[in-house]
N, C-alpha and C positions, 0 to 999 in steps of 0.2 A: 187518511190525512192529505190534503191537496197543498202543493206548494204553487205560490205564483212565480210567473217567471223571474221577478227581480231578484226572490229568495233562491230559487235554483242557480242564477247567474252568481250570487254571493258564494253560495257554497262551492260552487265550482271553481270560483275564485280562490277561495281558501284552501280548496283541496290542490290547485296547481302550486299555489304558493308554498303548502306545507309540502309538497313533493319537491319543488326547487330547493327548499331549504335542506331537504334531507338530502337531496343529492350533492349540493353543495359540501354539507358536511362530510359526507361519504369521501368525495374527490380530495378533500382538504387532510383528511386523513391518510388517504393513499397516498399523497404527496408528501406528507410529513413523515411517514414511516420509509417511503423512497429517498428523503434527503437524507435521513437516520442513517439508512444501508449505506449511502454513499460515501458520508462521514466517516462510518465506520471503515469502509473499504480504503478510503484514505488514510485513515489512521493506520491501519495494518501495512499500507504500502510506504508508509513513512518508516516504520518500524523493521521493515524488509530493507529499507536502502540503508538505514544504522547499521544493521547487522552486515549488508554489503560491505558498505564502505569500513566497519571494524574490520573484517576479514581481508579487505584489499590491503589496510595497514598493516596488518600482521602478515600477509604474505611478503609484501616489499620487505619488512623486517627481515623475515626469514630468507629471503632471496640475497640481501644485502649481508647478512652474517654467513651465509654458505659461500659467497661469492670472497669475502674475506678469507675464509676458510681454505676455499680453493687457492687463492694468492698466496697463502702461507704454503700450502702442500707442495705449490710448484716451486716455491723458493726453497723448501728444504730438499726437494727432488733434485734441483740443479745442483745443490750443494752437494748432495750426495754423487751426483754424477762427476762433480769435478773431483770428488776424492777419490773414485774410482779410476779415473783417468790419469790421476797422479801417481795410483798405486801401480798401472800396468806399466 
């Protein structure tokens, strides 16, 4: 079976169009997956930041509590020292 030049050109055009559409679809899929991975990474980073902020808050609370306890121990130590000086 012999094809004429217009038929060959038409078939080549259709082949090129189909190839182009397949490649556009493939690139779209890859870009979609890439953006989904980036969104997942951003969400994971937000969770990590929230955990860090919670840890920082608890650390500050612990430091404040320890500073208060240390101040109380200092005042007790000073009062004990005063008592011991009066005993001497």
